[in-house]
C-alpha positions as CSV (number, residue, x, y, z in Angstrom):
1,G,83.2,90.5,102.8
2,C,85.3,92.5,100.4
3,K,86.7,95.2,102.7
4,W,89.1,96.2,99.9
5,V,86.3,97.8,98.0
6,S,85.2,99.9,101.0
7,G,85.6,103.6,101.1
8,L,84.7,106.8,99.4
9,Y,83.9,106.9,95.7
10,K,83.7,110.1,93.8
11,L,81.7,110.7,90.6
12,V,83.9,110.8,87.5
13,E,82.9,114.0,85.7
14,D,82.1,113.6,82.0
15,A,82.5,109.8,82.1
16,K,79.9,107.1,81.6
17,A,79.8,103.3,81.8
18,N,77.2,101.9,79.6
19,R,75.4,105.3,79.5
20,Y,75.3,105.5,83.3
21,P,77.4,107.5,85.8
22,L,80.8,106.1,86.8
23,W,82.4,106.5,90.3
24,K,86.1,106.0,91.2
25,S,87.5,105.2,94.6
26,V,89.5,108.1,96.1
27,D,92.0,105.5,97.4
28,A,92.5,103.1,94.6
29,D,91.8,102.2,91.0
30,I,88.4,100.7,91.8
31,F,85.2,101.7,90.2
32,I,81.4,101.5,90.6
33,Y,79.9,101.1,87.1
34,S,76.9,99.9,85.3
35,M,77.7,96.5,83.7
36,N,76.4,95.8,80.2
37,N,73.8,93.4,81.8
38,G,72.1,96.3,83.6
39,R,73.5,95.6,87.0
40,W,75.8,97.7,89.2
41,G,79.3,96.3,89.6
42,I,82.5,97.2,91.5
43,G,85.6,96.3,89.5
44,A,89.1,97.4,88.7
45,H,91.6,97.8,85.9
46,Q,90.4,94.8,83.9
47,E,86.9,96.2,83.6
48,K,88.3,99.7,82.9
49,A,90.5,98.3,80.1
50,Q,87.3,96.9,78.5
51,G,85.6,100.3,78.8
52,F,83.3,98.8,81.4
53,D,81.6,97.0,78.5
54,T,81.5,93.8,80.5
55,E,79.4,91.6,82.8
56,T,82.3,91.0,85.1
57,A,83.0,92.6,88.5
58,Y,84.5,91.6,91.9
59,V,81.3,92.8,93.6
60,F,77.9,93.3,92.0
61,N,74.3,93.9,92.9
62,D,72.1,91.1,91.7
63,T,69.1,93.3,91.1
64,P,68.8,94.9,87.6
65,H,69.0,98.6,88.3
66,E,66.5,99.8,85.6
67,G,68.1,103.3,85.9
68,L,68.2,103.4,89.7
69,M,71.5,104.6,91.1
70,P,73.5,102.1,93.3
71,N,72.5,103.7,96.6
72,H,68.7,103.2,95.7
73,L,68.8,99.5,95.0
74,M,67.0,97.2,97.4
75,G,68.6,93.9,96.3
76,G,71.7,92.5,97.9
77,W,75.3,92.8,96.8
78,M,77.4,89.7,96.1
79,H,81.2,89.2,96.2
80,C,83.4,86.5,94.7
81,R,85.5,85.5,97.6
82,P,85.7,82.4,97.6
83,A,82.5,82.0,95.5
84,W,79.6,84.2,94.7
85,T,78.3,85.0,98.1
86,P,75.5,87.4,99.2
87,D,76.9,90.0,101.6
88,E,74.4,92.1,103.6
89,G,77.4,94.1,104.9
90,I,78.0,95.7,101.6
91,K,76.2,99.0,101.5
92,C,76.2,101.8,98.9
93,R,75.2,105.2,100.3
94,E,75.4,108.8,99.1
95,V,77.3,111.1,101.4
96,D,78.2,114.7,101.6
97,V,82.0,114.7,100.8
98,S,82.6,117.9,102.9
99,V,81.2,116.2,106.0
100,V,83.3,113.1,105.4
101,L,86.5,115.1,105.0
102,E,85.6,117.2,108.1
103,R,85.1,114.1,110.2
104,A,88.4,112.6,108.9
105,D,90.2,115.8,109.9
106,E,88.7,115.5,113.4
107,T,89.6,111.9,113.7
108,R,93.2,112.6,112.8
109,K,93.3,115.4,115.4
110,H,92.2,113.0,118.1
111,K,94.6,110.2,117.1
112,V,97.8,112.2,117.2
113,P,99.3,111.9,120.8
114,R,101.0,114.9,122.3
115,Q,103.9,112.6,123.5
116,P,105.0,109.3,122.1
117,P,103.6,106.3,124.0
118,K,106.0,104.7,126.4
119,I,106.5,101.7,124.1
120,M,107.6,104.0,121.3
121,Q,110.1,105.7,123.7
122,Q,111.5,102.3,124.7
123,A,111.8,101.2,121.1
124,A,113.7,104.4,120.3
125,A,116.0,104.0,123.3
126,T,116.7,100.4,122.3
127,Q,117.5,101.4,118.7
128,Q,119.8,104.2,119.9
129,A,121.6,101.7,122.2
130,V,122.0,99.2,119.3
131,N,123.4,102.0,117.1
132,E,125.8,103.1,119.7
133,A,127.0,99.5,120.3
134,A,127.5,99.0,116.6
135,R,129.6,102.2,116.4
136,D,131.6,101.4,119.4
137,D,133.1,97.9,119.1
138,K,134.7,97.9,122.6
139,Y,131.6,96.1,124.1
140,G,132.4,92.9,122.1
141,G,130.1,90.1,123.2
142,K,128.5,92.2,125.9
143,L,125.9,93.9,123.7
144,E,123.0,92.5,125.8
145,E,124.6,93.8,129.0
146,K,124.9,97.3,127.4
147,L,121.3,97.2,126.3
148,E,120.1,96.2,129.8
149,K,121.9,99.1,131.3
150,K,120.7,101.6,128.7
151,V,117.0,100.8,128.5
152,G,116.4,98.7,131.6
153,V,115.3,95.6,129.7
């Protein structure tokens, strides 16, 4: 599917696309908008440059929305990679932003290790040994030997 369109979209205040609300990704210049053919689409700078007065999108819902918001449509979304393909994995849901941000904070708290993993420590020690060898030319062609002694490779 089109994972690059995944993520959180925020309503753009005081903006409309073909008389309907417009949402913008919080991570990129990607928008959910009503196309001029009455379908919801997901597009980027090309569609924005046209004022969203277009029938083009990278992803669209094949069901005419007839005023329903994208999260209320029953039809399937389609993406154009490599050709127009139905993708049941594309979902549009309304979420409470405060809950999303709270969960993101919790996730970050759990992902930060208290001590660097052993592989990171080894990489740092290797880089330090390389830096020392580069500064001190007396090791000549024995850089590998120096590295073996320093980091136990």
